[in-house]
matplotlib code that plots the C-alpha trace (Angstrom):
import matplotlib.pyplot as plt

x = [22.7, 19.3, 16.3, 14.3, 14.8, 13.8, 12.9, 11.9, 10.5, 7.7, 4.9, 3.5, 0.0, 1.4, 3.2, 2.1, 2.2, 5.1, 7.0, 7.0, 10.7, 10.0, 7.2, 7.8, 5.3, 5.0, 3.0, 1.3, 0.1, -2.6, -4.0, -6.0, -6.4, -9.3, -12.8, -14.3, -17.7, -16.4, -17.7, -15.5, -12.2, -11.8, -8.4, -8.0, -4.9, -4.3, -0.8, 0.7, 3.9, 5.2, 7.9, 8.9, 9.7, 7.7, 9.5, 12.6, 10.8, 8.2, 10.9, 12.9, 9.8, 9.1, 12.7, 12.4, 9.1, 10.6, 13.7, 11.6, 8.9, 6.3, 3.4, 0.6, -0.8, 0.9, -1.1, -0.3, -3.4, -2.6, 1.1, 2.2, 5.3, 4.6, 4.9, 6.8, 10.0, 8.8, 7.1, 10.5, 12.2, 9.5, 10.2, 14.0, 13.4, 11.5, 14.5, 16.9, 15.1, 16.1, 13.7, 10.7, 8.6, 6.0, 3.2, 0.5, -2.3, -3.7, -6.8, -9.4, -13.0, -13.7, -11.1, -11.9, -10.3, -12.1, -15.5, -14.9, -13.3, -14.6, -18.0, -20.2, -20.6, -17.6, -17.2, -17.0, -14.6, -12.4, -12.2, -11.4, -8.6, -7.2, -7.2, -5.5, -2.8, -2.3, -1.9, 1.1, 2.6, 2.4, 5.5, 5.9, 5.9, 4.7, 1.7, 0.7, -1.1, -3.0, -3.3, -5.5, -6.6, -10.1, -12.9, -16.5, -18.5, -22.1, -23.4, -23.5, -19.9, -17.5, -14.1, -12.0, -13.9, -14.4, -10.8, -9.3, -11.7, -11.6, -7.8, -7.2, -9.7, -8.0, -4.6, -5.9, -3.9, -3.5, -2.0, -3.6, -3.7, -5.9, -7.1, -7.6, -8.3, -6.7, -7.2, -4.2, -3.8, -2.4, -0.1, 2.9, 3.3, -0.2, 0.6, 3.8, 1.8, -0.6, 2.4, 3.7, 0.4, -0.6, 2.5, 2.0, -1.6, -0.7, 1.9, -0.7, -3.1, -0.4, 0.9, -2.7, -3.3, -6.0, -4.2, -2.2, 0.5, 0.8, 4.3, 4.6, 3.0, 5.3, 8.2, 7.5, 6.7, 10.1, 11.8, 10.2, 11.2, 14.8, 14.9, 13.6, 15.5, 12.2, 11.1, 7.4, 4.8, 2.5, 3.6, 4.1, 7.5, 9.2, 12.5, 13.6, 11.5, 8.9, 6.1, 4.0, 1.3, -0.8, -3.7, -3.4, -6.9, -8.6, -8.5, -7.6, -4.3, -4.6, -2.5, 0.6, 0.6, 4.0, 2.6, -0.7, -1.1, -1.9, -1.0, -3.5, -2.5, -5.0, -2.6, -2.0, 0.7, 3.4, 4.7]
y = [22.0, 20.5, 22.8, 20.7, 21.6, 19.3, 20.8, 18.0, 20.6, 21.5, 18.9, 17.8, 19.1, 22.5, 23.2, 26.4, 27.3, 29.5, 26.3, 25.2, 24.4, 21.8, 20.0, 17.2, 16.9, 13.5, 12.3, 8.9, 6.9, 4.4, 1.4, -1.7, -5.2, -7.5, -6.4, -6.4, -7.4, -10.3, -13.5, -15.7, -13.9, -13.1, -11.5, -7.7, -5.6, -1.9, -0.4, 3.0, 4.3, 7.3, 9.8, 13.5, 14.0, 11.8, 13.5, 11.3, 8.0, 9.2, 10.6, 7.3, 5.4, 7.9, 7.5, 3.7, 3.8, 6.0, 3.8, 0.6, 2.4, 0.9, 3.2, 0.8, 0.6, -2.2, -4.1, -7.2, -9.1, -8.5, -9.5, -11.2, -11.8, -8.3, -6.4, -8.5, -6.9, -3.4, -4.5, -5.8, -2.6, -0.6, -2.7, -2.1, 1.7, 1.6, 0.0, 2.4, 5.5, 7.0, 8.0, 6.0, 3.9, 1.3, 0.1, -2.5, -4.3, -7.6, -9.2, -11.8, -10.8, -14.1, -13.5, -13.1, -9.7, -8.3, -9.5, -8.1, -4.8, -3.6, -2.4, -4.7, -2.1, -2.8, 0.9, 1.9, -0.9, 0.3, 3.7, 2.1, 0.0, 3.1, 5.1, 2.2, 2.1, 5.9, 5.8, 3.5, 5.6, 8.9, 10.1, 12.8, 16.4, 15.1, 16.1, 13.8, 14.2, 11.1, 10.3, 7.2, 5.1, 6.1, 3.7, 4.2, 4.4, 4.8, 8.4, 8.4, 7.5, 10.4, 8.7, 11.8, 14.0, 11.3, 10.1, 13.5, 14.5, 11.3, 11.0, 14.6, 14.2, 11.0, 12.7, 15.9, 18.0, 18.6, 15.3, 14.7, 17.9, 16.4, 13.4, 13.1, 10.2, 9.6, 7.0, 4.7, 4.7, 8.3, 7.6, 5.3, 5.5, 4.1, 1.4, 0.6, 0.1, -2.2, -4.4, -4.7, -5.3, -7.7, -9.7, -9.8, -10.9, -13.5, -15.0, -15.4, -17.1, -19.3, -20.5, -21.4, -23.3, -20.9, -20.3, -22.8, -20.2, -18.0, -18.0, -14.2, -13.4, -15.8, -14.3, -10.8, -12.1, -13.8, -10.7, -8.6, -11.1, -11.2, -7.4, -7.5, -10.6, -12.2, -15.8, -15.3, -12.6, -15.1, -14.1, -10.4, -8.8, -5.7, -3.9, -0.2, 0.9, -1.8, -2.7, -5.5, -6.8, -9.9, -10.8, -14.3, -15.1, -16.4, -20.1, -21.1, -23.0, -24.3, -27.0, -24.9, -23.2, -23.2, -24.7, -26.0, -23.5, -19.9, -17.4, -14.9, -11.3, -8.6, -5.8, -5.2, -2.9, -1.5, 2.0]
z = [5.0, 5.5, 5.2, 7.7, 11.4, 14.2, 17.6, 20.0, 22.5, 20.1, 20.2, 16.9, 17.7, 18.7, 15.4, 13.5, 9.9, 10.7, 11.7, 8.1, 8.2, 10.9, 9.1, 6.6, 3.7, 2.1, -0.9, -0.4, -3.4, -2.6, -4.4, -3.5, -4.9, -4.3, -3.2, 0.3, -1.3, -3.4, -1.8, -3.9, -3.4, 0.3, 0.3, 0.2, 0.3, 0.5, -0.1, 0.3, -1.3, 0.6, -0.5, -0.2, -3.9, -6.3, -9.2, -8.9, -9.1, -11.6, -13.9, -13.7, -14.8, -17.6, -18.8, -18.8, -20.6, -23.3, -23.5, -23.9, -26.0, -23.6, -22.9, -21.7, -18.2, -16.3, -13.7, -11.8, -12.8, -16.5, -16.4, -19.6, -21.7, -23.2, -20.0, -17.5, -18.5, -17.7, -14.6, -13.2, -14.3, -12.4, -9.2, -9.7, -10.0, -6.7, -4.9, -6.6, -5.3, -2.0, 0.8, -0.1, 2.3, 1.5, 3.8, 3.1, 4.9, 3.8, 5.3, 4.6, 4.8, 6.6, 9.2, 12.9, 13.1, 10.0, 11.2, 14.7, 13.9, 10.5, 9.3, 7.4, 4.7, 2.4, 1.5, 5.2, 5.9, 3.0, 4.6, 8.0, 6.6, 4.8, 8.0, 9.8, 7.2, 7.1, 10.9, 10.4, 7.6, 9.5, 11.3, 13.9, 12.6, 9.2, 7.0, 4.2, 0.9, -0.3, -4.0, -4.5, -7.4, -8.7, -7.7, -8.6, -5.4, -4.4, -4.3, -0.5, -0.1, 0.3, 0.7, 0.2, 2.6, 5.3, 5.2, 5.6, 8.4, 10.4, 10.2, 11.3, 14.1, 15.3, 15.3, 16.8, 14.3, 10.5, 9.5, 6.2, 4.0, 1.3, -0.6, -4.4, -6.7, -10.1, -12.7, -12.4, -16.2, -15.8, -12.8, -12.9, -9.1, -8.5, -11.0, -9.1, -5.9, -7.8, -8.8, -5.3, -3.5, -6.3, -5.7, -2.0, -2.3, -4.9, -2.6, 0.1, -2.3, -3.8, -0.4, 0.6, -2.6, -4.0, -7.3, -9.4, -10.2, -13.2, -14.8, -15.1, -11.8, -10.0, -11.9, -10.6, -7.1, -7.0, -8.3, -5.5, -2.9, -4.1, -3.9, -0.3, 0.8, 1.7, 1.4, 1.9, 2.8, 4.5, 8.0, 7.1, 6.5, 7.8, 7.3, 7.4, 4.4, 4.0, 6.4, 5.0, 7.4, 6.7, 9.0, 10.3, 11.5, 8.3, 9.4, 5.8, 5.8, 2.2, 0.5, 0.2, 3.6, 5.3, 8.4, 9.8, 12.6, 11.7, 14.4, 15.6, 15.4, 16.1, 16.7, 13.1, 11.6, 13.9, 13.4]

ax = plt.figure().add_subplot(projection="3d")
ax.plot(x, y, z, "-o")
ax.set_aspect("equal")
plt.show()
């Protein structure tokens, strides 16, 4: 018997604390790759891994670490022969875990959509993209808790406070219960998000001829694609559990682009 009860007659914004058995609570682990202020690397990706019970995936990764005696932080940009094995195991663990969802948003800081819709201040733009991604991840009668990778920010930037307040105001209900940052070195699930969004962003760069192709990065990228049944992320990808959106208004086709005409898509992620 499922503890959760669903009453379609009760609107999400009308739910009360006493309706706790009709409200899903989900943990969201967020990481980003790239920088909105980097003038040489224009691609930026934010990813969210959402689940009800992080324990199952976390314990699986802990078990695999103990089995392999591998205790280092694993990051996509630092893939090597010493950690590619565990990185692939981590991706396998993600696909072996039930009731997990992944969302990502990739955009170029030189794209039409970015210039038109996001703030010139990179920190404000980061908050705006996060809010956009959270909006896609949120389901009806659901409250989320956001756990994000720690990033050093200027003193006048209050990411945790702003994100919670703005998101709840936009949804006109309690949709985001709280936001907290953790050092990714202490959290395997944030590291796993890093691996996935790193692979997605690398695929974009490789297809556009911006990187020559690192052996181990391409190996993990191919491993992720095979798990998803995807051939490329350049034109976005979506299935039941994964929603990977890539903005197509950067005007940079590159040498390895799949075609010479990039489609314009300003609608972004679909729920």
